[in-house]
N, C-alpha and C positions, 0 to 999 in steps of 0.2 A: 513472295509469300502470301499476298492478297489473293493470287489467282490459286495458289495451292490450298489455302484455306476453303476456297469456294469449290474445290474438286471433290465431289462426293464419293468417289472412286478412291481417291487418296486417302479421306477420311475413313472409309470402310478399312481400308489397309491398315490403317493407324490403330484403329480399335482392334483389329485381329493381333496387332503386334503388341497391344497394350499390356502393361505390366498391372494396371488399375482394374479391379473388378467392376463391371458394370450389369446393372440389373434394371429391367423394366417391369414394373408391376401395373395391373389393371384395375382400377378402384370402382369399376361398374360391376366387377364380380364380387361375391361374398368373400370377405377376410382379404379383399386387396392382393390376390396371389401373384406370384412370380410368373411372368409369361415369356421373359427372355433372359438368359445370363450368358455372358461371354466366357472363353476358357478361362481367363484369368480368374475369373470369380471361383470356378470350380477348383483351380490349383490353390487359391488362397484358403478356400474353407475346407477342401477335402472332400466334398460332395460332389456327385457327378450331377451334370445338368438335368438328368432325369428325376434325380432325388430333390433338386431345388424347384424344378418347375411346378406351379400348382400349389406351392407352398407359401405361407407367409414368412416375410423376413425374420420374424421372431425366432425360428428354427434355430438362428445362430446365436441367440440370447441364452445365457446361463444365470447361475445362482448369483455371481459378482457383478452382472451387467447393472449399471446405475439406473434405478427405477425412476429418478426425476429426469434422466435425459431420455429414457424410453417414453416418459410421458410427454415430454416435449416433442418428440418425433410423432407420436401419435396425434397429438393435437394439431402439429402442422400439417399432417397428412389429412385430417378432418376437415381442416380449413382450406385444403388446396393450395399451400404456402410453401416456398422452398426453406430448407432447413440444412445447416451443417452443424454435425455434432461428433464428437470423439467419444466412442462407446467400446467397453470390453466385451467383445464377441467370443465365440468358441467354434473350434474347428470340429470337424466329424468326429476325430479321435479324442475330442475332449480338452485338447489343449487350447488355452486362451490366447488371444492377440488382439493388441489395441487397433481399432480401425477408425478412419477417419470417413464419416458417412456424409455424402453430398446427395441431397434430395431435391429434385426440381419438378415442379408440376409442369405438365403439358398441355395447353389450351388449343382448341380447334379455332379456327376463324371466328365462330360464333361465340366465343369465350366460354364455351363449356370445358370443364376438366375431363381429359380422356386417358392420361396416364401418368405415371411418375416414373423419371429416370433417377436412379440412384449410383453414384459413383463409390465404390470402396476401397480404400487405400490402407494396406497394412502400415502402420505408424508406431509399430511396437519400438523401434530402434530410436524413435524421435520423440518418444513420450516424456523423456527428461526434459525435452525443451518446450513443455506445455505452455509456459507464458508466451513465448514467442509464437508458437503455433496457434494459441487463442487469438493473438493480435491478427494473424494472418487470416483465421477464419472470419474474424470481424470485418476485416477489410473486404474479404470476398463476398460476405453477405449483403454489404452495402451496395457492392458493385452489382449484384444480379437482383436487388431488391426492386420492387415496383412491376406489377402486373398492368396497371392501367395504362392504356394507350393515349398519346396525344392524337387529336384529332384535326384535319386540315380540309378546306373546301376552296376550291378555285373556280372562280367564274370566268370561263374562257372568253367570254363576250365581251366583258368589261376589265378583265385582267386583275380585278380585286381577288385577294386571298384572305381566307379566315383561318386564325390558328387558335386553337383552345388554350385555355389557361395551363392544362396538362402538358401540351406539346411545348410551351414556353419554358415551364418549370424543369421540363426534362432536360433542358439545355442550360438551367441555372438562372433563369431569368424571372422578374416578376411579370404579372399581367400587362403592366402599362410601359414596360421596358423595350419591348418589341412592337414595330409597326407592322400592320398586315399587309406586306408587299412581297412579290417573289424574290427580290432582292435578299430580305431577311433570311430566307431559305437557301437560295443558290451560293450565296456568298459564304456561307458557314459550310457547305459540302466540301470534304477534301478534294484538293485539286486533282488527284489521281482517280477520283470518283465521278468528278462533275459530268465529264464528256458522256461517260457510260449512263449514267442516271437520266440526262437529257435525252439520250437517244433512245431509252426503253420508254420514257414518257410520251415522246413524239411518236413511236411505233404504235402505242396504244390509242393515242388522240386519232392517228390516221387509220385506225381499225385493224392494224395488223396482229394485234395480240389481243386475247379475250379480256385480259385484265392486266394491271400495272403492278408489279412487285419487284423490289430491289434491295438488296443489303448493301449498306454504305456506311460511311464516316461522316460525322458532322462534329463541327468544333462546337465545344462546351464554352460556357463564359469564362472558365478558368484556363482556357487555352488548350486543353487536352480535346482529344477526338473521341466520340462515343460512337461505338457501332450501333446502328439502328436498322430496322425491317421496316420499309415504308411500302404499304400497298395502296391501290387506288383502283376506281372503277368509273368509267366515263358515262355521263348522262348523254344520250343523243337525240337529235330531233328527229322528225319523221323522214327525212332525208339521210338519216345515219350520220350526220355531222356532230360531232363532240361539242356540247355547249357548256358542259360543267363537269369537273373531275374532283371527286371527293375520296379521301381515304384516312388512313391511320398511321401512326409512327410509334412502333415499339423499340423499346431500349433492349438490345440483344448482347450489350457489351458482356455481360456475364457469360453468356453462352458462346461467345467468341473467344473468351478467355479459357473457357474449358476445352474448347476445340483445338485452340494454340497449345494448351498444356498437353492434351492428348497428344499432337503431333510431337511435342517436345519430348514426351515421356518415352514415345514409341521409338524414338531415334537418338535418345541419350541414356547413359548410365546413371541408375538411380542413386547410386552412392556417392560419385565423383562429379556428376553433372557433364562428364566428357561425352563426345559422340560415341555410341555404341557400334557394334558390328554392322548394322543395316546401314546406318549412315556412311561408315568408313567405306563399305563396298560400293556404295553409290559414288562417293568422291574418288575413289580408286579407279572405278570403272572409268570415270570422266578422264582421268589421267591416262589410263590405257588408250582411249580413243583419240585423246589429244597427240599422243606420240604416234599413232598410226596414221594421223593425218599431217603431223609435222615431226619428222625424225629428229630435229635439233631440239625439240623440247625434252628435257632430261628431269626424271624424277627418281625418288628412291623410297622404299618401304623398309621401315626398321621395325623389328620385332624384340621387345624387351620382356624379361622374366626376372623378377626380383630374386636374387640369391638367398635361399634358405629362408623364404618367406614362411614357410609352414612351420618352422621351429620358431620363430617369433610368434606366429599366430597361436600355436599349441601352448607355448609357454607363458605367453604374457595376456592371453585372452583375444577372443574375436573382436571385442570392442576396440582393443588397441590396434589389432590387425586392420580394421576399418579405418581407424585414424591414419596408420601409416599410409594405407593406400591413398587416403584424400590428399596427405601431404605430398606423397610422390607425384600424385597428378598435378597438383600446384607447381611443384619444381619442375617438372617436364614443361609443362606450358610455358614457363619463363626462359627455358632453354632455346625456343623456337622462334622462327621468324614470322611476321604477318603473312597468312595465307596457308601455312603448314597446318596439318591438322594431327592432334594426338587423341587416340582412341583407346578405351578400354573394353577389352573383349571379354573379361571375366576373370574372377580368381586375381592373381598378381601379373596377369598377361596386358602388356599396352602395346599399341601400334602407333608408329607416327609415320605420316605421309608427308615427305619433303618435295615440293613442286620448285620448278624453275631453278634447277640447280646449274651450277657452272660446269661441274665435273664431280667425280666419286668424292674427291678430297673435301668437298664441301660438305658431303655427308659424314664423313669420318670425323671432321673437325666438330660437328654438331654431337657426334656419338662422344667424343673425348668431353665435350663441355657437360654432356648429361652424366658421365661418370663422375667428374669432377664436383658438380653441384649435389648429386646424391650421395656423395661421400661424407658431406656435412653432417654432424650429428642431428638426429631428431629427438626431441623432447617430447614424449608422448605420456600424457598422465601421470608425470613423474618418473617416467623410464627414459633412460637415454638410450636411443637405439643407432646402431650404425648399419647402414645398408649398402649393398653394391647390386649391380645388374649386370645380366649377360644380354648381349646385343647381337642380333643377326641383321645384317644389311643386304638388301637385294635390290640391284640397280635396273629400274625399268628399261625398256628398250622395244622397238616395234616388234620384236618376236613374240612378245606376251599378247595373247588374245583374250585371256581370263584374269580378272584381279585375284581369283583364289590361287592361281598358280603363282603369283607374286608373293602372296601371303605365305604359301607353302614354302617358298625358296627361303624367304626371310627366317621363317621358323626353322628351317633346317639348319641355316647359319647360326641361329641362336643356340641350338643345340650343341652346334660345333663348339661354340664360344664356351658352353658349360662345361663340355667334355675336356676342354683345354684349361680349365681350372678356374672357371668363373671369372667375374669382375673385368669382363673384356668385351671386345667386339670383334666378330668375323665378317667379312665380305663374301657373299655367295658366290660359288663357281661352280660349273657343270659337274666337277668331280663329287662335290658334295650331294647332289642329286644322284648321281650313280652309286654312292656308297648308300645313301638312304634307301635305294631301291633294292640294294644288296641286302642291307639289314632286314628290310621288310621281307624279302625272302627267306632270310634266315630265321625270322621269327616264325614263319609257316613251317619251315623245315623242322625247327626246333619241338614244335608240337609233336612231331612224329618219331624224334630222336630216341626217346625211351623205348617206346614199343619196338623200334627197329634195333635196338641194342648198341646204338651208335655213341652213347655215353658210357664212360667207362671211368674207374677210379685209379689214381696214383697214389702213391704212400710215400710220404717222406719222413725218415727216421728221426725221433728225438732221443736224444743221447744224456745220460747222467754224466756231468762233468766230475763226479768223485771218483767213479771207476770205469768211465767210458763205455759202460753197459747201454744196450738198447732198452728203452723204457716204454716205447711206444711209437705209433706212427700219427700223422696227421693226413687225413683224407682229403684229397684234391680232385675234383671233377674235371674230366677232360672230354671234349667232342671230336670225334673223327667223323668230318662230314664226308659224305660219298663222292662230291664233286670238289669241294673246297680243301679237302685233307683236314689236318689238325687246326681246328678253331680255338684260339686261346680264350681262356675264361673272361678276360678283360673286355672282349668283344660279345661273348653270348651271355654272360650273366646280366649286364645290363638290360639285355633283350628280355630275358626271363623274367626280371623285375618288373619292367613295363608292361609286359603282357600278362603278368599274373602266374607264368609258368613255374616261377620259382618256387611255389609252394609244393606242387608235385614233384619237382626236381629235387628240392631240399629231401622231402620224405623218402625219395629213392636213394640219394646219397646216404642218409642217416640207415636205412634198411641194408643197403648193400654194405657199408663199412662196418656195422655191428654184426651182420653175419659172417663177414670174411675174419674179424677178430676172432669170433667165437670159433670158427674152424682151426685158425692157428692155436688157439689156446687148448684144443683138444688133441692137437697133432704133437706140440711141442711144450715140454713142461717149463721152458725158460720163457714161454709166452704167456704163463699164468697169471702174471702181475702186469702184463702190458694194458696200457690204455690207449684207445682210438679217439683222436680228436676231430670233431666234426664241426665245421664253421656254420653260422647261423646267419640268414640273410635277415635284413630289416623287417622285410615284408612277412616273414615267418616267426618273427618275435612278438607273438601275440598270445591271447588266451588258449587259441587251439593248438599251440605247440606243446602244451602239458599233454594233452590227449596223444598227440602223435607219437611223443618221446615214450610214454608208457606204452603203446601198441608196439612199437618197434621192438623194445626191450622184451615185452612179452613174447613177441614171435620168434626173436632170435636167441633167446635164453641167456643173452650176455648179462653178465653182473653188472648191476646198474652203476657200481662205482667205477667201473672201466670204460665207461662214456665220459668223454668230456667234451662239453659244448663251448664254444668260442663264439664270442660276441664283441664286435667292435666297440671301443668306447664311445664313438659318436653316436652310435644306435642307442646305447644305454641312456647317454645325456639328452637324447631328443625329448624324452619324458621320463624323468628320473625316478619319480613316485611309481608310475606303473611298471617300470623295469624292475624295481625293488620287489614288487608284488610278484611278478612273474619269476624273477629268480628265485624266491624264497619257495614257490611252488615247485620250481625243478629242483631245488635242493631237497624238497621233501620226498622226490622220488628216489633220492640216492645217489643222483649223477654229480659228476664233478663240473665246474663251472671255471671259465678262463676269460680274462679280457685281452682281446686281440689288439694289436697295433696300439699299445698302450703309449701315450704321450703325444700322439699325432691329432687326436681329437678335441672336443671340448673338454676344458679342465674339470675331472672328476674327482679331484682330491677331496673336496668338501664331502661328497658321497661315498668315497672309497669304502669307509669303515662300516658303512651300512650295506654295502653289497655283499652278499653271501658267497663269494668267491674263492677259489682255491689257487688260482694261479695268474699271474700276470706275464703276458708275452711282450717283451720289449720290441720296438719296431725295428725293421732292418735298417731304416735310415739313421738311427742312432748307432747302431752295431758297426755299420759301415764305416763310420768315421772314427770309430775308436781309436785307431792307431795313428791318426793325423790330427784330430781336433779336440784340445784339451777340454773345451765346453761340453762336447757330447760325452766324453768320459765322465766329467762331473755330473752330467745328467743322469747317466746309466748308475752312477755310485749313489746318488739320491734315491733313485727308484729302487735299489737293492734295499737301502736302509729302510726305506718306507715299508716294502714288502716284509722285511725281516720283523720289524716293529709290529706289523699286524698279523704275523704268522702265515704269510702266503708265499707259495712257491713262485719261481721265477724262470721263464725260458726265453732266452735270447734268439731272435729270429735272424736269418740271414748271414750267418757265421762262414766266412769264406777265407779266412787265413788263420796261420798258426800264431801270429802275433795276436789277433783279436781274441782267439781262443784262450792264449795265457792271460790276457788283460781280464777277461772274463772270469777266468778261474780264481784269478787273484782278488777279485771283487766279490768272490765267493758266490757267483752265480751258479746254481744248481744243475740246470738244464740248458740244452741248447740244440738248435738244427740249422741246416745251411748245407751249401754246396761243398763246404769243406768236408763233411761227413758222406753226403750223398745227395744227389739231385732226386726229384720225384720220381718213382719207378712204378711198374705196373705190380700186380699182385704176385705174380711168378718171381720176379726179381726179389720183391719184398720177402717172400717166403725162403728163398736162397739166402738173403741176409740173414734171417732168424736161423737157419739151419746151419750155416757155415760160420767159420772164425770172422770177426769183424774186421773189415779192411782198414779202419782209421789208425792212426799211430797213436802211441802212448803220450798223452801230453805231458806227463810229468818228466819225459825224457827230451822233450824239445825245448831249445833254448833260444 
């Protein structure tokens, strides 16, 4: 770490990666303008570097910026003194943010003030911890305080050394407590630095360097080590032989602490304190190289994602979400062995590097331990939260040349775990990569599927159980890929949602379905009162949906009440209040609304009476077990009673047998759909169903 701190290239890299704003001003110019800002400063304030350079820092101050604090800062600048303050600043767009301002004067070797360096950190989230923060600021101010140098003078002929009173007090001693001998100096230098400082001194005394200058640690009276910058210049006789060496000692502990903090911040996550992506990739690269040198070295990468974190974050607030991430980070750390690395990539994504494994079983045991520990309830600001995680594991091998490939494969395995139901782990195998490549290609092909007319709709009949009449259809999208053939919606709909294509596809489905229903109603009198059911994606369930629905109805001339939009229960409950607002606006257009897959998502019973819906669709998982599971029968009966009390229609999905149909009829369920009546069919087959006698049996005659 010491060599790292002394490496200017690495320090420059740290500044480039830093999340802390850095500004350098020139007090020699009028108004002490900014002459350098880093990219973090621009991101934090919203101003470009061009907008900041040449301006005074007060461009960031506003009406509520504390005038006393501003006065303190100006006074410190006028006196050439360092200062740390917390001040309310303003971004370019006018939004306020609390910032911790750390200003340090820079002096040239002659002691003249040349510049100020300011560090600007956004501490808005930490403002509530003001008292603790203030204590930290005071400790830091004490650490960097003191611009007076200690003076030393070494007579090389006699060996006598003079140390000024300031030199001694810098180490915590009174004037009379230290003797003027070299031992008083060298015995206090850190053992790791003593050889190097003596070498530099010798080189200068022998005339190999123009001056002596070295940063090192020296022991304080209290036992701690202070960082100091020691400078010196030799006085030589006519023969060039050094006879005297004099110089100064400057306490740079504060600057070293800042540099160390800069390095730490550049390679660690600000919220959790865990290593960030940069540090993780460095350690992962080391593991890759170790395996290429020694194939017996076994390691693994785990990619973790907190299940349904967005729901927790949106419903309980980002502050609770941040506390949850901090708690998860601590629990992950306790699950690991010494030498393992847990890093946060961002959001709710964590990565663990496990080194020196015996076998893959060692990694899966740790994965199980993580699942077990995270399953324990977490109390966050009065909320009891339960979390689970999906984990992808990639086992390192000599075949990996790049750490990014390992991370990619662990990520692929994690998404496989999510698709298999969450709260589990999956170990990567090459089949997953091939499938990921295929899905990537499908995503590209899906972008052109609409314009190439590869998407088409199938229609599943919805039947009245009172008289077995056809009352409408549910529109279901299908994709006929030119190379892979028919691709099920379960594969391409998630791709569409991930890529954002679900919005234009949903618009196309609604347009096509409404147009088709309008054509049928104009051709067949029995279709005049039919409704067309269209499923809505969670991505489409937003404010722009109102405009899209209105546009489709206007362009197709379909009666508004004959369009029924289906939204899943879980989508509605992700943000119930927003959902209520959108549903009411849709209802204002005159369309009908249905809750799809009712009973499978988050409990919506407390909100159901507030949702302006017309229909509940009982999920097929309940209907399938009606004839074999009394508990499922009781659930369906309760749903029917609830709907009846609220004046809501009920459609049973997934009806496949006579017995199920009779049970639903006995429960006074009004509508049903399923393979018992018909599988989804294309538009031509659906039109034939409208035109010709219905093929299903008279339920009342079935025993």
